[in-house]
A tleap script that builds the chain and sets N, CA, C and O, in Angstrom:
source leaprc.protein.ff14SB
mol = sequence {
  NMET SER ARG LEU PHE TRP MET GLY LEU GLY
  VAL ALA ALA GLY VAL ALA LEU SER ARG LYS
  LEU ARG GLN LYS ALA TYR GLN ALA THR PRO
  ALA GLY VAL ALA GLU ASN VAL SER ASP ALA
  MET ARG GLU LEU ALA GLY ALA VAL GLY ALA
  PHE GLY ALA ASP VAL ARG ALA GLY MET GLN
  GLU ARG GLU LYS GLU LEU GLN ASP VAL VAL
  THR GLU GLN SER GLY VAL ARG LEU HIE GLY
  ALA ARG ALA ARG ARG ALA ASP CASP
}
set mol.1.N position { -7.732 -25.874 -44.681 }
set mol.1.CA position { -7.714 -24.617 -43.965 }
set mol.1.C position { -8.180 -24.813 -42.516 }
set mol.1.O position { -7.597 -24.246 -41.591 }
set mol.2.N position { -9.213 -25.603 -42.329 }
set mol.2.CA position { -9.740 -25.844 -41.001 }
set mol.2.C position { -8.713 -26.567 -40.122 }
set mol.2.O position { -8.591 -26.274 -38.933 }
set mol.3.N position { -7.989 -27.501 -40.708 }
set mol.3.CA position { -6.975 -28.227 -39.939 }
set mol.3.C position { -5.856 -27.291 -39.501 }
set mol.3.O position { -5.351 -27.401 -38.383 }
set mol.4.N position { -5.475 -26.387 -40.365 }
set mol.4.CA position { -4.420 -25.422 -40.036 }
set mol.4.C position { -4.869 -24.522 -38.881 }
set mol.4.O position { -4.080 -24.211 -37.990 }
set mol.5.N position { -6.133 -24.108 -38.900 }
set mol.5.CA position { -6.684 -23.289 -37.818 }
set mol.5.C position { -6.608 -24.037 -36.489 }
set mol.5.O position { -6.132 -23.490 -35.494 }
set mol.6.N position { -7.073 -25.280 -36.473 }
set mol.6.CA position { -7.087 -26.053 -35.241 }
set mol.6.C position { -5.673 -26.367 -34.761 }
set mol.6.O position { -5.412 -26.402 -33.558 }
set mol.7.N position { -4.769 -26.595 -35.699 }
set mol.7.CA position { -3.383 -26.833 -35.309 }
set mol.7.C position { -2.783 -25.570 -34.681 }
set mol.7.O position { -2.091 -25.648 -33.665 }
set mol.8.N position { -3.046 -24.420 -35.282 }
set mol.8.CA position { -2.569 -23.146 -34.729 }
set mol.8.C position { -3.156 -22.877 -33.359 }
set mol.8.O position { -2.464 -22.414 -32.453 }
set mol.9.N position { -4.435 -23.170 -33.217 }
set mol.9.CA position { -5.093 -22.980 -31.929 }
set mol.9.C position { -4.484 -23.903 -30.876 }
set mol.9.O position { -4.286 -23.491 -29.733 }
set mol.10.N position { -4.191 -25.129 -31.246 }
set mol.10.CA position { -3.570 -26.077 -30.324 }
set mol.10.C position { -2.176 -25.643 -29.916 }
set mol.10.O position { -1.801 -25.768 -28.751 }
set mol.11.N position { -1.400 -25.129 -30.874 }
set mol.11.CA position { -0.050 -24.640 -30.566 }
set mol.11.C position { -0.129 -23.447 -29.622 }
set mol.11.O position { 0.627 -23.366 -28.654 }
set mol.12.N position { -1.043 -22.524 -29.903 }
set mol.12.CA position { -1.192 -21.342 -29.045 }
set mol.12.C position { -1.609 -21.751 -27.632 }
set mol.12.O position { -1.091 -21.214 -26.652 }
set mol.13.N position { -2.535 -22.692 -27.527 }
set mol.13.CA position { -2.969 -23.160 -26.208 }
set mol.13.C position { -1.823 -23.862 -25.490 }
set mol.13.O position { -1.655 -23.701 -24.281 }
set mol.14.N position { -1.041 -24.633 -26.222 }
set mol.14.CA position { 0.108 -25.316 -25.624 }
set mol.14.C position { 1.144 -24.346 -25.099 }
set mol.14.O position { 1.690 -24.544 -24.014 }
set mol.15.N position { 1.421 -23.294 -25.865 }
set mol.15.CA position { 2.388 -22.282 -25.434 }
set mol.15.C position { 1.872 -21.561 -24.193 }
set mol.15.O position { 2.617 -21.349 -23.236 }
set mol.16.N position { 0.598 -21.185 -24.210 }
set mol.16.CA position { 0.020 -20.482 -23.057 }
set mol.16.C position { 0.059 -21.364 -21.809 }
set mol.16.O position { 0.419 -20.900 -20.728 }
set mol.17.N position { -0.309 -22.624 -21.961 }
set mol.17.CA position { -0.294 -23.545 -20.828 }
set mol.17.C position { 1.127 -23.763 -20.319 }
set mol.17.O position { 1.362 -23.820 -19.112 }
set mol.18.N position { 2.062 -23.884 -21.243 }
set mol.18.CA position { 3.466 -24.074 -20.867 }
set mol.18.C position { 3.987 -22.881 -20.065 }
set mol.18.O position { 4.691 -23.061 -19.071 }
set mol.19.N position { 3.648 -21.680 -20.490 }
set mol.19.CA position { 4.094 -20.477 -19.760 }
set mol.19.C position { 3.483 -20.414 -18.366 }
set mol.19.O position { 4.165 -20.084 -17.395 }
set mol.20.N position { 2.198 -20.732 -18.273 }
set mol.20.CA position { 1.535 -20.720 -16.963 }
set mol.20.C position { 2.181 -21.733 -16.025 }
set mol.20.O position { 2.446 -21.431 -14.861 }
set mol.21.N position { 2.432 -22.927 -16.533 }
set mol.21.CA position { 3.049 -23.956 -15.697 }
set mol.21.C position { 4.460 -23.558 -15.282 }
set mol.21.O position { 4.870 -23.829 -14.153 }
set mol.22.N position { 5.200 -22.925 -16.168 }
set mol.22.CA position { 6.554 -22.477 -15.842 }
set mol.22.C position { 6.503 -21.408 -14.741 }
set mol.22.O position { 7.334 -21.412 -13.833 }
set mol.23.N position { 5.524 -20.493 -14.825 }
set mol.23.CA position { 5.379 -19.468 -13.786 }
set mol.23.C position { 5.044 -20.102 -12.438 }
set mol.23.O position { 5.617 -19.728 -11.415 }
set mol.24.N position { 4.128 -21.053 -12.437 }
set mol.24.CA position { 3.746 -21.718 -11.184 }
set mol.24.C position { 4.919 -22.498 -10.600 }
set mol.24.O position { 5.119 -22.509 -9.386 }
set mol.25.N position { 5.689 -23.144 -11.459 }
set mol.25.CA position { 6.857 -23.893 -10.986 }
set mol.25.C position { 7.896 -22.941 -10.404 }
set mol.25.O position { 8.531 -23.266 -9.400 }
set mol.26.N position { 8.080 -21.767 -11.016 }
set mol.26.CA position { 9.040 -20.786 -10.500 }
set mol.26.C position { 8.603 -20.282 -9.129 }
set mol.26.O position { 9.438 -20.078 -8.248 }
set mol.27.N position { 7.311 -20.082 -8.947 }
set mol.27.CA position { 6.816 -19.582 -7.664 }
set mol.27.C position { 7.061 -20.577 -6.536 }
set mol.27.O position { 7.097 -20.185 -5.369 }
set mol.28.N position { 7.228 -21.843 -6.858 }
set mol.28.CA position { 7.474 -22.859 -5.836 }
set mol.28.C position { 8.952 -22.983 -5.487 }
set mol.28.O position { 9.295 -23.652 -4.512 }
set mol.29.N position { 9.835 -22.356 -6.260 }
set mol.29.CA position { 11.269 -22.417 -5.976 }
set mol.29.C position { 11.611 -21.430 -4.870 }
set mol.29.O position { 10.839 -20.504 -4.622 }
set mol.30.N position { 12.740 -21.598 -4.201 }
set mol.30.CA position { 13.138 -20.644 -3.158 }
set mol.30.C position { 13.231 -19.200 -3.677 }
set mol.30.O position { 12.858 -18.261 -2.973 }
set mol.31.N position { 13.725 -19.031 -4.899 }
set mol.31.CA position { 13.816 -17.673 -5.457 }
set mol.31.C position { 12.426 -17.078 -5.661 }
set mol.31.O position { 12.211 -15.894 -5.400 }
set mol.32.N position { 11.484 -17.897 -6.126 }
set mol.32.CA position { 10.118 -17.419 -6.325 }
set mol.32.C position { 9.443 -17.071 -5.015 }
set mol.32.O position { 8.736 -16.068 -4.919 }
set mol.33.N position { 9.662 -17.904 -4.003 }
set mol.33.CA position { 9.084 -17.636 -2.683 }
set mol.33.C position { 9.678 -16.353 -2.107 }
set mol.33.O position { 8.954 -15.531 -1.543 }
set mol.34.N position { 10.993 -16.179 -2.246 }
set mol.34.CA position { 11.643 -14.964 -1.741 }
set mol.34.C position { 11.101 -13.730 -2.447 }
set mol.34.O position { 10.906 -12.689 -1.819 }
set mol.35.N position { 10.859 -13.840 -3.737 }
set mol.35.CA position { 10.303 -12.712 -4.484 }
set mol.35.C position { 8.904 -12.372 -3.986 }
set mol.35.O position { 8.565 -11.200 -3.824 }
set mol.36.N position { 8.090 -13.403 -3.742 }
set mol.36.CA position { 6.739 -13.170 -3.230 }
set mol.36.C position { 6.776 -12.533 -1.843 }
set mol.36.O position { 5.994 -11.630 -1.546 }
set mol.37.N position { 7.687 -13.007 -0.999 }
set mol.37.CA position { 7.803 -12.447 0.353 }
set mol.37.C position { 8.268 -10.994 0.283 }
set mol.37.O position { 7.753 -10.141 1.005 }
set mol.38.N position { 9.236 -10.715 -0.578 }
set mol.38.CA position { 9.729 -9.336 -0.676 }
set mol.38.C position { 8.641 -8.412 -1.211 }
set mol.38.O position { 8.529 -7.270 -0.767 }
set mol.39.N position { 7.841 -8.891 -2.156 }
set mol.39.CA position { 6.730 -8.075 -2.650 }
set mol.39.C position { 5.714 -7.811 -1.541 }
set mol.39.O position { 5.199 -6.701 -1.412 }
set mol.40.N position { 5.432 -8.834 -0.747 }
set mol.40.CA position { 4.482 -8.675 0.355 }
set mol.40.C position { 5.012 -7.697 1.401 }
set mol.40.O position { 4.259 -6.878 1.928 }
set mol.41.N position { 6.314 -7.782 1.700 }
set mol.41.CA position { 6.906 -6.866 2.682 }
set mol.41.C position { 6.885 -5.426 2.160 }
set mol.41.O position { 6.624 -4.491 2.917 }
set mol.42.N position { 7.158 -5.256 0.878 }
set mol.42.CA position { 7.128 -3.922 0.276 }
set mol.42.C position { 5.719 -3.338 0.354 }
set mol.42.O position { 5.542 -2.159 0.661 }
set mol.43.N position { 4.726 -4.170 0.075 }
set mol.43.CA position { 3.337 -3.731 0.153 }
set mol.43.C position { 2.954 -3.384 1.590 }
set mol.43.O position { 2.265 -2.393 1.829 }
set mol.44.N position { 3.400 -4.199 2.544 }
set mol.44.CA position { 3.119 -3.937 3.956 }
set mol.44.C position { 3.770 -2.631 4.406 }
set mol.44.O position { 3.153 -1.844 5.124 }
set mol.45.N position { 5.008 -2.404 3.989 }
set mol.45.CA position { 5.698 -1.167 4.364 }
set mol.45.C position { 4.963 0.048 3.811 }
set mol.45.O position { 4.844 1.066 4.492 }
set mol.46.N position { 4.476 -0.053 2.596 }
set mol.46.CA position { 3.705 1.044 2.017 }
set mol.46.C position { 2.419 1.294 2.781 }
set mol.46.O position { 2.034 2.443 3.000 }
set mol.47.N position { 1.751 0.216 3.189 }
set mol.47.CA position { 0.505 0.355 3.940 }
set mol.47.C position { 0.756 0.972 5.313 }
set mol.47.O position { -0.024 1.806 5.773 }
set mol.48.N position { 1.843 0.563 5.967 }
set mol.48.CA position { 2.181 1.129 7.279 }
set mol.48.C position { 2.510 2.613 7.136 }
set mol.48.O position { 2.094 3.425 7.962 }
set mol.49.N position { 3.248 2.963 6.103 }
set mol.49.CA position { 3.573 4.371 5.865 }
set mol.49.C position { 2.325 5.205 5.619 }
set mol.49.O position { 2.200 6.314 6.138 }
set mol.50.N position { 1.404 4.671 4.827 }
set mol.50.CA position { 0.154 5.382 4.554 }
set mol.50.C position { -0.676 5.520 5.830 }
set mol.50.O position { -1.291 6.560 6.063 }
set mol.51.N position { -0.692 4.471 6.653 }
set mol.51.CA position { -1.419 4.531 7.919 }
set mol.51.C position { -0.828 5.615 8.818 }
set mol.51.O position { -1.564 6.392 9.427 }
set mol.52.N position { 0.501 5.666 8.900 }
set mol.52.CA position { 1.162 6.690 9.709 }
set mol.52.C position { 0.833 8.092 9.226 }
set mol.52.O position { 0.603 8.995 10.030 }
set mol.53.N position { 0.810 8.270 7.916 }
set mol.53.CA position { 0.467 9.584 7.360 }
set mol.53.C position { -0.976 9.949 7.700 }
set mol.53.O position { -1.264 11.101 8.024 }
set mol.54.N position { -1.880 8.977 7.629 }
set mol.54.CA position { -3.278 9.231 7.986 }
set mol.54.C position { -3.414 9.588 9.462 }
set mol.54.O position { -4.186 10.478 9.817 }
set mol.55.N position { -2.671 8.900 10.319 }
set mol.55.CA position { -2.719 9.186 11.756 }
set mol.55.C position { -2.204 10.594 12.026 }
set mol.55.O position { -2.817 11.348 12.782 }
set mol.56.N position { -1.067 10.954 11.404 }
set mol.56.CA position { -0.524 12.304 11.606 }
set mol.56.C position { -1.501 13.373 11.123 }
set mol.56.O position { -1.676 14.399 11.781 }
set mol.57.N position { -2.135 13.134 9.980 }
set mol.57.CA position { -3.107 14.102 9.464 }
set mol.57.C position { -4.291 14.229 10.424 }
set mol.57.O position { -4.779 15.331 10.673 }
set mol.58.N position { -4.744 13.103 10.956 }
set mol.58.CA position { -5.844 13.134 11.921 }
set mol.58.C position { -5.466 13.859 13.198 }
set mol.58.O position { -6.272 14.593 13.769 }
set mol.59.N position { -4.227 13.648 13.648 }
set mol.59.CA position { -3.760 14.332 14.859 }
set mol.59.C position { -3.706 15.843 14.637 }
set mol.59.O position { -4.108 16.615 15.507 }
set mol.60.N position { -3.216 16.258 13.488 }
set mol.60.CA position { -3.142 17.688 13.197 }
set mol.60.C position { -4.535 18.301 13.110 }
set mol.60.O position { -4.767 19.414 13.582 }
set mol.61.N position { -5.457 17.560 12.500 }
set mol.61.CA position { -6.825 18.051 12.395 }
set mol.61.C position { -7.454 18.185 13.780 }
set mol.61.O position { -8.114 19.181 14.078 }
set mol.62.N position { -7.242 17.171 14.622 }
set mol.62.CA position { -7.807 17.210 15.978 }
set mol.62.C position { -7.174 18.328 16.796 }
set mol.62.O position { -7.865 19.005 17.558 }
set mol.63.N position { -5.864 18.529 16.648 }
set mol.63.CA position { -5.192 19.607 17.365 }
set mol.63.C position { -5.776 20.959 16.959 }
set mol.63.O position { -5.983 21.831 17.803 }
set mol.64.N position { -6.038 21.129 15.670 }
set mol.64.CA position { -6.634 22.380 15.185 }
set mol.64.C position { -8.021 22.569 15.792 }
set mol.64.O position { -8.374 23.673 16.207 }
set mol.65.N position { -8.806 21.492 15.845 }
set mol.65.CA position { -10.138 21.582 16.449 }
set mol.65.C position { -10.045 21.991 17.918 }
set mol.65.O position { -10.802 22.847 18.375 }
set mol.66.N position { -9.116 21.379 18.657 }
set mol.66.CA position { -8.959 21.705 20.075 }
set mol.66.C position { -8.484 23.143 20.263 }
set mol.66.O position { -8.942 23.834 21.174 }
set mol.67.N position { -7.570 23.596 19.408 }
set mol.67.CA position { -7.112 24.984 19.498 }
set mol.67.C position { -8.262 25.951 19.242 }
set mol.67.O position { -8.361 26.989 19.895 }
set mol.68.N position { -9.128 25.612 18.294 }
set mol.68.CA position { -10.282 26.465 18.014 }
set mol.68.C position { -11.227 26.526 19.209 }
set mol.68.O position { -11.773 27.584 19.518 }
set mol.69.N position { -11.421 25.389 19.883 }
set mol.69.CA position { -12.288 25.365 21.065 }
set mol.69.C position { -11.683 26.212 22.177 }
set mol.69.O position { -12.396 26.976 22.827 }
set mol.70.N position { -10.370 26.086 22.406 }
set mol.70.CA position { -9.704 26.875 23.446 }
set mol.70.C position { -9.813 28.355 23.120 }
set mol.70.O position { -10.100 29.170 23.997 }
set mol.71.N position { -9.586 28.701 21.866 }
set mol.71.CA position { -9.669 30.106 21.457 }
set mol.71.C position { -11.086 30.632 21.649 }
set mol.71.O position { -11.277 31.754 22.117 }
set mol.72.N position { -12.073 29.826 21.291 }
set mol.72.CA position { -13.466 30.247 21.411 }
set mol.72.C position { -13.872 30.437 22.867 }
set mol.72.O position { -14.576 31.393 23.192 }
set mol.73.N position { -13.436 29.534 23.747 }
set mol.73.CA position { -13.885 29.589 25.134 }
set mol.73.C position { -13.056 30.529 26.001 }
set mol.73.O position { -13.582 31.114 26.948 }
set mol.74.N position { -11.765 30.684 25.692 }
set mol.74.CA position { -10.928 31.507 26.563 }
set mol.74.C position { -10.511 32.823 25.924 }
set mol.74.O position { -10.106 33.753 26.621 }
set mol.75.N position { -10.607 32.902 24.617 }
set mol.75.CA position { -10.172 34.112 23.941 }
set mol.75.C position { -8.670 34.161 23.724 }
set mol.75.O position { -8.164 35.125 23.150 }
set mol.76.N position { -7.950 33.144 24.171 }
set mol.76.CA position { -6.494 33.083 24.005 }
set mol.76.C position { -6.197 32.258 22.762 }
set mol.76.O position { -6.649 31.120 22.631 }
set mol.77.N position { -5.431 32.846 21.857 }
set mol.77.CA position { -5.086 32.143 20.605 }
set mol.77.C position { -3.792 31.373 20.809 }
set mol.77.O position { -2.753 31.971 21.087 }
set mol.78.N position { -3.844 30.051 20.674 }
set mol.78.CA position { -2.666 29.202 20.783 }
set mol.78.C position { -2.145 28.910 19.386 }
set mol.78.O position { -2.920 28.770 18.440 }
set mol.79.N position { -0.819 28.820 19.264 }
set mol.79.CA position { -0.204 28.552 17.962 }
set mol.79.C position { 0.686 27.332 18.063 }
set mol.79.O position { 1.711 27.377 18.744 }
set mol.80.N position { 0.325 26.243 17.406 }
set mol.80.CA position { 1.083 25.012 17.231 }
set mol.80.C position { 2.119 24.689 18.282 }
set mol.80.O position { 1.767 24.327 19.405 }
set mol.81.N position { 3.410 24.812 17.937 }
set mol.81.CA position { 4.512 24.405 18.813 }
set mol.81.C position { 4.568 25.271 20.068 }
set mol.81.O position { 4.915 24.784 21.144 }
set mol.82.N position { 4.231 26.540 19.936 }
set mol.82.CA position { 4.242 27.419 21.114 }
set mol.82.C position { 3.213 26.962 22.140 }
set mol.82.O position { 3.448 27.056 23.345 }
set mol.83.N position { 2.085 26.474 21.667 }
set mol.83.CA position { 1.050 25.991 22.578 }
set mol.83.C position { 1.549 24.767 23.334 }
set mol.83.O position { 1.260 24.611 24.520 }
set mol.84.N position { 2.291 23.906 22.663 }
set mol.84.CA position { 2.821 22.719 23.330 }
set mol.84.C position { 3.846 23.116 24.383 }
set mol.84.O position { 3.872 22.529 25.464 }
set mol.85.N position { 4.694 24.103 24.088 }
set mol.85.CA position { 5.709 24.532 25.047 }
set mol.85.C position { 5.059 25.217 26.248 }
set mol.85.O position { 5.571 25.113 27.362 }
set mol.86.N position { 3.962 25.902 26.044 }
set mol.86.CA position { 3.287 26.596 27.133 }
set mol.86.C position { 2.716 25.597 28.136 }
set mol.86.O position { 2.604 25.903 29.323 }
set mol.87.N position { 2.356 24.407 27.665 }
set mol.87.CA position { 1.801 23.395 28.562 }
set mol.87.C position { 2.865 22.773 29.448 }
set mol.87.O position { 2.537 22.250 30.513 }
set mol.88.N position { 4.142 22.814 29.041 }
set mol.88.CA position { 5.226 22.159 29.808 }
set mol.88.C position { 5.478 22.814 31.123 }
set mol.88.O position { 6.352 22.379 31.873 }
savepdb mol mol.pdb
quit
């Protein structure tokens, strides 16, 4: 019984090691490298998109703060796009 256990354990370890080595070998092929690069580019595009959304949200928040200050100090209520056109 003990020999069967150790043989099974050895087979399982061999299969696991074989799969890991096959994955590493695939990553070194041109197709594997291209897949890694495409994944990295996809991740970068997502990060850039999220950064842009954060910047736009910050700009809108700051614009609201500035409009509140103008309203408080001058008594004139500015509204989004109309306020931008009034400055032109």
